[in-house]
Structure formats: C-alpha cells, structure tokens
C-alpha positions in Angstrom: 0.0 0.0 0.0 1.3 3.5 -0.9 2.2 5.9 1.9 -0.8 7.7 3.4 -1.2 11.5 3.1 -1.3 13.6 6.2 -4.7 14.2 7.7 -6.7 17.0 6.0 -8.6 19.1 8.5 -11.5 20.2 6.4 -12.6 19.7 2.8 -15.6 21.3 1.0 -17.4 18.6 -1.1 -20.3 18.9 -3.4 -22.8 16.7 -5.2 -24.5 17.9 -8.4 -27.6 16.3 -9.8 -29.0 16.7 -13.4 -30.2 14.8 -16.4 -27.9 14.0 -19.3 -29.6 13.8 -22.6 -28.3 12.4 -26.0 -26.2 15.4 -26.8 -22.7 14.8 -25.4 -21.4 18.3 -26.1 -24.4 19.8 -24.2 -23.8 17.3 -21.3 -20.1 18.4 -21.2 -21.3 22.0 -20.8 -23.7 21.0 -18.0 -20.8 19.3 -16.1 -18.5 22.3 -16.7 -21.2 24.6 -15.5 -21.5 22.8 -12.2 -17.7 22.8 -11.9 -17.7 26.6 -12.3 -20.5 26.8 -9.7 -18.5 24.6 -7.4 -15.3 26.7 -7.8 -17.2 29.9 -7.0 -18.6 28.3 -3.8 -15.1 27.2 -2.7 -15.8 23.5 -3.3 -12.7 21.3 -3.6 -14.2 18.0 -4.5 -17.2 17.6 -6.8 -19.2 14.4 -7.6 -21.5 14.2 -10.6 -23.8 11.4 -11.7 -23.1 8.1 -13.4 -23.2 8.3 -17.3 -22.9 12.0 -17.2 -21.7 11.7 -20.8 -25.2 10.8 -22.2 -28.5 9.1 -21.6 -28.6 5.3 -22.2 -31.0 5.1 -25.1 -29.1 2.4 -27.0 -31.0 -0.4 -28.7 -28.1 -2.9 -28.3 -24.5 -3.4 -27.2 -23.1 -2.4 -30.6 -24.9 1.0 -30.6 -23.8 1.4 -26.9 -20.2 0.9 -27.9 -20.5 3.3 -30.9 -21.9 6.2 -28.8 -19.9 5.8 -25.6 -16.6 7.5 -24.7 -12.9 6.9 -24.5 -10.5 8.4 -21.9 -8.9 10.5 -24.7 -12.2 11.7 -26.1 -13.6 15.2 -26.0 -15.9 14.6 -23.0 -13.2 13.4 -20.6 -10.5 15.7 -21.8 -12.9 18.6 -21.6 -13.5 17.9 -18.0 -9.8 17.5 -17.4 -9.2 21.0 -18.9 -12.0 22.5 -16.7 -10.6 20.8 -13.6 -7.1 22.3 -14.3 -8.6 25.7 -15.0 -10.9 25.8 -12.0 -8.8 23.9 -9.4 -11.6 21.4 -8.6 -11.2 17.7 -8.2 -14.1 15.8 -9.7 -15.5 12.2 -9.8 -17.5 11.9 -13.0 -19.5 8.9 -14.2 -18.7 8.1 -17.8 -19.6 5.0 -19.9 -16.2 4.0 -21.4 -15.4 1.8 -24.4 -13.5 -1.3 -23.5 -10.5 -2.7 -25.3 -12.7 -4.4 -28.0 -16.2 -4.0 -29.3 -18.8 -4.3 -28.0 -17.4 -4.1 -24.4 -18.3 -0.9 -22.5 -17.5 -0.3 -18.9 -19.6 1.8 -16.6 -16.9 4.0 -15.1 -16.1 6.6 -12.5 -13.2 8.8 -13.5 -11.4 10.7 -10.7 -9.6 13.9 -12.0 -7.5 16.0 -9.8 -7.1 19.8 -9.6 -4.3 19.7 -12.2 -6.5 17.8 -14.7 -4.7 14.5 -14.2 -6.7 11.3 -14.2 -5.9 9.7 -10.8 -8.1 6.6 -11.1 -10.8 4.9 -13.2 -13.1 2.6 -11.4 -15.2 0.1 -13.3 -18.6 -0.7 -11.8 -18.7 -4.3 -10.6 -22.4 -4.7 -9.9 -25.1 -3.6 -12.4 -28.7 -2.6 -12.1 -30.8 -5.0 -14.1 -30.9 -3.7 -17.7 -27.3 -2.7 -17.5 -26.3 -6.3 -17.9 -27.7 -6.3 -21.4 -25.5 -3.4 -22.6 -22.3 -3.2 -20.5 -19.5 -5.4 -19.2 -19.0 -5.7 -15.4 -15.7 -4.5 -14.0 -13.4 -7.2 -12.8 -10.3 -5.3 -11.8 -9.4 -4.8 -8.1 -11.2 -2.1 -6.1 -8.7 0.5 -5.0 -8.4 3.5 -2.7 -6.6 6.5 -4.1 -4.4 9.0 -2.3 -5.3 12.6 -3.1 -4.5 16.0 -1.8 -7.9 16.0 0.0 -7.7 12.5 1.6 -8.0 8.9 0.6 -10.8 8.4 -1.9 -12.8 5.3 -2.8 -15.0 5.4 -5.9 -18.2 3.4 -6.5 -21.1 3.6 -8.8 -24.8 3.2 -7.8 -25.5 -0.6 -7.7 -22.0 -1.1 -6.3 -23.6 0.3 -3.1 -26.8 -1.7 -3.0 -24.7 -4.7 -2.1 -22.2 -4.5 0.7 -18.9 -5.7 -0.8 -17.5 -2.7 -2.6 -18.1 -0.1 0.1 -16.7 -2.5 2.7 -13.5 -3.2 0.6 -12.9 0.5 0.2 -13.4 1.1 3.9 -11.0 -1.7 4.9 -8.4 -0.3 2.5 -8.5 3.0 4.3 -10.9 5.3 2.4 -11.6 8.6 4.1 -14.5 9.3 1.8 -16.7 7.4 -0.7 -17.5 9.3 -3.9 -20.6 7.7 -5.5 -21.9 8.5 -8.9 -25.5 7.1 -9.4 -28.1 6.8 -12.1 -31.0 5.5 -10.0 -34.7 5.7 -10.3 -35.2 4.1 -6.8 -36.2 5.9 -3.6 -33.9 3.5 -1.7 -30.6 5.1 -2.5 -31.1 8.2 -0.5 -33.1 6.5 2.3 -31.1 3.3 2.9 -28.0 2.4 0.9 -26.1 5.7 1.0 -26.5 6.5 4.7 -26.1 2.8 5.7 -22.8 2.4 3.8 -21.5 5.4 5.6 -22.6 4.2 9.1 -21.6 0.5 8.8 -18.1 1.5 7.4 -17.7 4.7 9.4 -16.8 6.7 6.4 -17.9 9.9 4.6 -20.2 9.3 1.7 -20.8 11.9 -1.1 -23.4 10.7 -3.6 -24.6 12.4 -6.8 -27.6 10.9 -8.7 -29.4 11.7 -11.9 -32.7 13.6 -11.5 -35.7 14.2 -13.6 -35.7 13.1 -17.3 -38.4 13.2 -20.0 -41.9 14.0 -18.8 -43.3 10.8 -20.3 -40.7 8.5 -18.7 -39.9 7.0 -15.3 -38.1 9.8 -13.5 -34.6 9.5 -11.9 -34.9 10.3 -8.2 -32.0 12.6 -7.3 -31.6 12.8 -3.6 -27.9 13.6 -4.0 -26.3 14.1 -0.5 -23.4 14.3 1.8 -23.5 11.8 4.7 -21.2 11.7 7.7 -19.6 8.5 9.2 -22.4 8.6 11.8 -25.1 8.8 9.2 -25.9 12.5 9.6 -27.1 14.2 6.4 -25.1 17.4 6.0 -26.7 18.4 2.7 -29.4 16.9 0.4 -30.5 18.2 -3.0 -34.1 16.8 -2.9 -35.7 14.4 -5.4 -37.0 16.7 -8.1 -34.8 19.6 -9.1 -31.5 19.9 -10.9 -29.1 21.6 -8.4 -25.8 21.3 -6.5 -25.4 21.1 -2.7 -22.2 21.2 -0.7 -20.9 20.7 2.8 -17.6 21.0 4.8 -16.3 17.6 5.9 -13.4 16.4 7.9 -12.0 13.3 6.1 -9.7 12.3 8.9 -12.7 11.6 11.2 -13.4 8.4 9.2 -10.7 7.1 11.5 -10.5 5.4 13.9 -13.5 3.3 12.8 -15.7 3.2 15.9 -19.4 2.3 15.5 -21.8 3.9 17.9 -22.6 1.7 21.0 -20.4 -1.0 19.5 -16.8 0.2 19.5 -13.9 -0.5 17.2 -15.0 -2.1 13.9 -11.8 -4.1 13.6 -12.5 -5.8 17.0 -16.2 -6.3 16.1 -15.5 -8.0 12.8 -14.3 -11.7 12.7 -12.6 -12.0 9.4 -11.1 -15.4 10.4 -14.6 -16.8 10.1 -15.5 -15.2 6.8 -13.7 -17.6 4.4 -16.9 -18.5 2.7 -17.1 -15.0 1.2 -14.0 -15.7 -0.8 -15.2 -19.2 -2.0 -16.3 -19.9 -5.6 -19.8 -18.6 -6.4 -21.2 -22.1 -7.1 -19.6 -23.8 -4.0 -22.3 -22.7 -1.6 -25.4 -24.5 -0.5 -27.3 -21.4 -1.4 -26.2 -21.7 -5.0 -29.3 -23.8 -5.6 -31.4 -20.7 -4.8 -29.7 -18.4 -7.3 -31.9 -16.9 -10.0 -35.7 -16.8 -10.2 -38.1 -19.5 -9.1 -40.5 -21.2 -11.5 -43.8 -19.5 -12.0 -45.6 -22.6 -10.9 -43.5 -23.2 -7.8 -45.5 -24.3 -4.8 -45.9 -21.8 -2.0 -44.4 -22.9 1.4 -46.2 -20.7 3.9 -45.0 -20.4 7.5 -46.9 -18.2 9.9 -44.2 -16.4 11.9 -44.5 -14.3 15.0 -42.6 -11.6 16.8 -43.1 -12.4 20.5 -42.5 -8.8 21.7 -42.0 -9.1 25.4 -39.1 -8.3 27.7 -38.4 -7.7 31.3 -41.1 -5.6 33.0 -42.4 -5.2 36.5 -40.6 -8.3 38.0 -38.7 -11.3 36.9 -41.6 -13.6 37.9 -44.1 -11.6 35.9 -41.8 -11.7 32.8 -41.3 -15.4 33.1 -45.0 -16.0 33.1 -45.6 -13.6 30.2 -43.1 -15.3 28.0 -44.8 -18.7 28.5 -48.2 -17.0 27.8 -46.8 -15.6 24.6 -46.1 -19.0 23.3 -49.6 -20.1 23.9 -51.0 -17.0 22.2 -48.8 -17.6 19.2 -50.3 -21.1 18.9 -53.8 -19.8 19.0 -52.9 -17.4 16.2 -51.6 -20.2 14.1 -47.9 -19.4 14.3 -45.4 -22.2 13.6 -42.3 -20.0 14.5 -42.0 -17.4 17.2 -39.0 -15.2 17.9 -38.4 -13.5 21.3 -36.2 -10.3 21.7 -32.6 -10.1 22.6 -31.9 -11.3 26.2 -35.5 -10.6 26.9 -35.8 -12.1 30.4 -33.0 -10.0 31.8 -33.5 -6.4 33.1 -31.1 -3.8 31.8 -27.7 -4.0 33.5 -28.4 -7.2 35.4 -26.2 -9.4 33.2 -23.1 -7.2 33.6 -23.7 -7.0 37.3 -24.0 -10.7 37.9 -23.7 -13.0 34.8 -23.9 -16.1 37.0 -27.3 -15.1 38.3 -28.4 -14.2 34.8 -27.3 -17.6 33.5 -29.3 -19.4 36.3 -32.4 -17.3 35.4 -31.9 -18.1 31.8 -31.8 -21.8 32.5 -35.1 -21.6 34.3 -36.6 -19.6 31.4 -35.2 -22.1 28.8 -36.8 -25.1 30.7 -40.2 -23.3 30.7 -40.0 -22.4 27.0 -39.1 -26.0 26.1 -42.2 -27.2 27.9 -44.4 -24.5 26.3 -43.0 -25.3 22.8 -44.0 -28.9 23.2 -47.4 -28.1 24.7 -48.3 -25.8 21.9 -46.3 -27.3 19.0 -44.5 -24.0 18.2 -40.9 -23.5 17.2 -39.2 -20.9 19.3 -36.1 -18.7 19.0 -35.0 -17.4 22.4 -31.8 -15.4 23.2 -30.5 -16.1 26.7 -27.3 -16.1 28.8 -25.6 -19.4 28.6 -22.9 -20.6 31.1 -20.3 -23.2 30.3 -17.8 -23.6 33.1 -16.5 -20.1 33.9 -17.5 -18.7 30.5 -20.7 -16.9 29.5 -22.3 -16.6 26.1 -25.1 -14.7 24.5 -26.8 -17.7 22.9 -29.8 -18.0 20.6 -31.6 -21.3 21.2 -33.8 -22.8 18.5 -36.4 -24.9 20.3 -38.3 -27.5 18.3 -42.1 -28.0 18.5 -41.3 -31.2 20.4 -39.7 -29.2 23.2 -36.1 -30.2 22.4 -33.3 -27.8 21.6 -32.7 -28.2 17.9 -29.8 -25.9 17.5 -27.8 -23.1 19.3 -26.0 -20.1 18.1 -23.4 -18.3 20.3 -23.1 -14.7 19.3 -20.0 -14.4 17.3 -19.6 -10.6 17.2 -19.4 -8.8 20.5 -19.4 -5.1 21.3 -17.0 -3.6 23.8 -19.8 -3.7 26.5 -20.6 -7.4 25.7 -17.0 -8.4 25.9 -17.0 -7.3 29.5 -19.0 -10.4 30.4 -19.4 -12.7 27.3 -17.2 -15.0 25.3 -17.6 -14.9 21.5 -18.9 -17.9 19.7 -17.0 -19.1 16.6 -19.7 -20.8 14.4 -22.5 -19.4 12.2 -25.7 -21.4 12.2 -28.3 -22.3 9.6 -30.6 -25.0 10.9 -32.6 -27.2 8.4 -35.9 -27.6 10.2 -39.5 -28.7 9.2 -40.4 -25.0 9.2 -37.6 -23.9 6.9 -33.9 -23.3 6.9 -33.4 -20.9 9.8 -30.3 -18.7 10.2 -29.6 -17.1 13.6 -28.3 -13.6 14.3 -28.4 -11.5 17.4 -28.7 -7.8 18.2 -26.1 -5.5 16.8 -24.8 -8.1 14.4 -27.4 -6.5 12.0 -24.7 -3.8 11.4 -22.4 -6.4 9.9 -23.3 -7.4 6.3 -20.9 -10.3 6.5 -23.1 -12.5 8.7 -26.3 -12.2 6.7 -24.3 -12.8 3.5 -22.8 -16.0 5.0 -26.2 -17.2 6.3 -27.8 -16.6 2.9 -24.9 -18.3 1.1 -25.6 -21.3 3.3 -29.2 -21.4 2.1 -31.1 -19.6 4.9 -34.8 -19.0 4.0 -35.5 -17.1 7.2 -33.1 -15.3 9.5 -34.4 -15.1 13.1 -33.0 -12.0 14.8 -33.6 -11.4 18.5 -32.6 -7.7 19.0 -32.7 -4.5 21.0 -32.4 -1.7 18.5 -29.5 0.5 19.4 -30.7 3.3 17.1 -33.5 3.8 14.7 -31.4 3.2 11.6 -30.7 -0.4 12.8 -34.2 -1.2 11.8 -35.1 1.2 9.0 -31.7 0.9 7.2 -29.6 -2.0 8.4 -32.3 -4.7 8.8 -34.0 -3.6 5.6 -30.7 -3.7 3.7 -29.9 -7.2 5.0 -33.0 -8.5 3.3 -32.5 -6.4 0.2 -29.0 -7.5 -0.5 -29.7 -11.2 0.2 -33.4 -11.7 -0.7 -34.1 -13.5 2.6 -36.9 -13.1 5.1 -35.7 -11.4 8.3 -37.6 -11.6 11.6 -36.3 -9.0 14.1 -38.1 -9.0 17.5 -37.1 -6.1 19.6 -37.1 -5.5 23.4 -39.9 -3.2 24.5 -37.3 -0.9 26.2 -34.9 -0.6 23.2 -32.9 2.6 22.8 -34.5 3.4 19.5 -38.0 3.4 20.7 -39.0 1.3 17.7 -41.0 -1.9 17.5 -40.3 -5.3 16.1 -40.0 -5.7 12.3 -40.4 -8.4 9.7 -38.8 -7.6 6.3 -40.0 -9.8 3.5 -38.0 -11.2 0.6 -40.4 -9.7 -2.0 -40.3 -12.0 -5.1 -39.7 -10.2 -8.3 -42.7 -10.3 -10.6 -43.5 -8.4 -13.8 -45.0 -4.9 -13.1 -43.4 -4.7 -9.6 -42.5 -1.1 -8.6 -38.8 -0.4 -8.8 -38.9 0.4 -5.1 -39.9 -3.1 -4.1 -37.2 -4.7 -6.2 -34.6 -3.2 -3.9 -36.4 -1.7 -1.0 -38.3 -4.6 0.4 -41.6 -4.6 2.3 -41.3 -4.2 6.1 -44.0 -4.9 8.7 -43.5 -3.2 12.1 -45.2 -3.2 15.4 -45.6 -0.5 18.0 -43.2 -0.6 20.9 -43.2 -0.2 24.7 -45.7 -3.1 25.3 -46.6 -6.6 24.1 -47.7 -6.2 20.5 -47.0 -9.3 18.5 -47.1 -9.6 14.7 -48.2 -12.7 12.8 -47.0 -12.7 9.2 -47.4 -15.5 6.7 -44.0 -15.9 5.0 -43.6 -17.9 1.8 -40.3 -19.7 2.0 -40.3 -20.0 -1.7 -39.8 -16.2 -2.0 -36.3 -16.6 -0.5 -35.5 -18.8 -3.4 -36.1 -15.9 -5.8 -32.9 -14.0 -5.7 -33.7 -11.7 -8.6 -34.0 -7.9 -8.4 -35.5 -7.5 -11.8 -34.7 -9.7 -14.8 -30.9 -9.7 -14.6 -29.5 -8.8 -11.2 -29.1 -11.6 -8.7 -27.1 -10.0 -5.8 -25.6 -13.4 -4.7 -24.9 -15.0 -8.1 -23.2 -11.9 -9.5 -20.7 -11.6 -6.7 -17.0 -11.5 -7.6 -15.1 -13.4 -4.9 -11.7 -12.7 -6.5 -12.1 -9.1 -5.3 -12.8 -10.0 -1.7 -9.4 -10.9 -0.3 -9.4 -7.9 2.1 -12.8 -9.1 3.6 -11.1 -12.2 5.0 -7.7 -10.7 5.8 -6.7 -11.2 9.4 -3.2 -9.9 9.2 -3.8 -6.2 9.4 -6.1 -3.7 11.0 -8.1 -1.4 8.9 -5.8 1.0 7.1 -5.8 4.6 8.2 -3.5 7.6 8.4 
C-alpha cells in the first residue's frame, strides 16, 4: 500500500444532480457549469452522476459501444481541462469503451485539480438492464491517495450490495465518492447512509434527477453523509441543483461504531472464508436466480413475540410462556423473542452467574411451552459453560427439544466485559424452513447475513434490542434487500431506538413490480413499549427468488476474486 497522506482538517465537497440527454457536447457543458459553480462556492471535491456523458437510449451493445466515450475523447479531456482551469477535483460517471467492441465499462473517473486522471473505477455490480448493454468490471477495487484525503470510488449498484463499500473502507478510504443513475427511492433513504454508518466513512453521492416527462423519473436525492449517518446536505428528489458541505475526512478514522466500539475488533474475518469461495460452491447456489412461475408456496406463519423484562422477573417469566400459547392460538409455527428478553437492563453485567441461572429456568419453561403448543421458538438467553458466559440463541423445536444453538460471534465492547464470543455461524434445516440465527447489533455487519444466505437460509431469526432507529429502518431492511431472505427482528420493548419489532419480506420479483420493491423490500412493524405481536405469513419460496428484476441476482453476480481484504486477518483497517 502506498504511503498515506497527512490528515486533511476540512474539505468542501459537493454533489450535483442533473439529467444528461443524448447530446454529449451539451452534457459536457452541463458538467463544466457545475464545476464553475463549485469553484465559485469554494468547493474542492465535486461528484456528478453516473453516465454524465449521455442518456442510455441504446438499442443494443453495438450501438452502446458506438456512442460511448474513451478516456482521450472530447468529453473526458474537456472535464480535465476544466478541472485544471478551476482547481476542482471531480469524480464523474462516464460510460467508457473497453479494449474491444462491444465491451463498454460503466466507469467513474477521478480527475485532480491539475487535470490529471488519478483513477478509473469500473462498476462491478449492475442494475438489471445494464447487464444487457455493459461489461461488469473485474479489476481490483482500489483506494486513491489525493490532496484531499483517501478516496474510494463506487457507482450506484456497487452500493446496493455491501462488498465494494466494505472493501474501500477496509483499504482505508476517508470518503466514498458515489456517482449514481438511479430511479429508486432506496438510495437516499437506505443504501447511502447505511454504507456510511456501517463502514464509518464519509459518503458523497450524486444521482441523476428528472428526465423526460413521459418516462420514469430519476430520483435525485444527492447528498453528503457523515460517518455517523448524519445528512449534512441533500438536493431533494425533483430539481437539478448542487449542494455542498464541509467535511473532515480524517474523522473516518478510527472506525468506531456507535454503541459497539472498534470495527476491527467487532468483525471476525477469520470466520468469513466463505465470502472468498467460488460462487457455485455454496449450499445457497441452488437458490440463485428466479423461481419457476408454478413453484408451490411454502407458507410459515411467523410471530414476533415482543415481550421483555417488565415489573418483575416472575411476571416476565410468566408472560413469556403465555406468549407461546397465544402464538399457537394465532396459528404461528415459529416465534422469535427479543434479545436477552428475560433480563433487566444492567443485570447481566452486574452478575452474569445469576443471569445464567435465570436463563436456565426460562429455557426449561420455554421448552415445555413449545412442546405443549407445538410451536418452534427462538430465544436469546445467557448461557454458562464452566466459567464462561455466552449470548446464545436457542432454536427450540415444537417437540420441546433444543434443535440448535448459536453463540453470538460478534461482540461489542460492552458485551466483551461479560461474554465470550462464539465461533460458528448457524443455519438450521428444520421442518419449518432453513433458519439462520443472528443476534442484536450483528445486524450492522453485512458479512453475517451474507454468509447465512450463502448457506441457504430461508428465514433469519434476529432477537434484537435496536441501538438506534437506523438499525431497523436501514440495516435490517438492507440485510433482506442484499440477500433476498426473510428477516424476523423481534425487539425489546425498552430498546434505545423506541422502535417496534420488524419483519422484512423477501419480495419476489414479478412483472410490473414497482422499482422500489425490487430493492427496498416490504417491512412490517409493530408499536413498541408493550406486548404487541405480529403474525405474518412468510412464503419460504420467496427466499429462493434472488432476482432484483430480470438480470440482477445479488448473490450470483458476486466477484469473490475481489474479496481478499474481507477475510484478511493480518492487518487492522488501514488509516493515516
């Protein structure tokens, strides 16, 4: 890795949103106009949309190649000259011809204030129709040293899956510069802020906006997002305009996640080897692609059993057992309790031995209730083995026997004060589906849900206590979106976010489906603060439809040869 630049105290960054029509010269003038506006505002780094060179109105790959750009063509060299004249660094989306016809790469070109091309990133993940016109990038994803900090480039769909932003963060990026061409409402609301939060990195995103009056509009929402997920500037979803903000790139390091601690310590790359394995080597490979139109539905009524410590331990014990009976009356086959629900706040840290004894009493009662009412149960409790304690999710069968256990692999700094981490991920093959297990703040780690999905999970059961609102509205939603798997998150009634339980559904792609649902899946939520359960019929067959549209399968289109850094255990996250 090249030497790192000294920390930059403050940088003014901007995102400009506009629509590029078929006239490349006119589009060049639009970009140069925003560069002049940026320079006048004191902006140092400008991001403009994907395919700023022209609208993609091509009938086939040959026409696409014919009408796209080269690095030494008038469009790119014109921007280089403007960058040199105005002293603005720019990340511009350009569709670039490959080495031979009809290959065209969707590219982001980073040009410095002297007009020099610092880096060209080729988009690795495409949105649906793009697979019919363009060639996915296969070269390594790199971070670039610049005068304004360490920059990582990505393009639109690169960010609707977790790998590219994570690679850039692990390689030490201070800021992600993201050029988009999206018609979905999900970019602004989910993908962009989440990739900033889960990687603790600045994110500057510029999307196309508007378009012809008789066509599906591009949704804008260009914005600047802090490593904590705060929106410093947003351009809205309807108008062509530029917004800017002052950022401090160096605050992307150290990478500490709120209420969790150091990201390096939270991750467990020694357990992520599957992410680097061949695409077809996974059990979940049988689920790639669409399902047949005549596939039989496999409906499992699933319940969030939203109860947690209240009033007294005795009362809470009795309520938990009653919840199982109520779930049976409502026809549920699977019920999920919240994270460490039987324990009052602070009691585990104060006396883990007493917490483990209480958990054993609760576990016995739940096993009896599961058998009595023929309900499968997931319950997260404190487990003791010798002098060690674990945060353990028990999967209890409808015969009252413990079918599987998962010891929480990823621990926050607070949890490490009393708990020992587990070392095995779990997907249990049961009569009510293949159930993956995940606990609490692990929702912030895309690696675990990716691994569970590659192992063929149809449902992920997630006992939780939301640490912030975005854990539900962004992270949990994204975990289903990027894996097309049902996610049942049952939250404590006293969680810090003040948000209820949530079930996110792996919406199966069908013709006519709104763009939003292809990549912003349906979520059902309950109110919080009291026992309000949800009972949702989940079709397990939907988790076998991995398609987001006709061409994008977010699991089958992965490129493991790019993922070495995801499993690297030899170094901490690079930073100045």
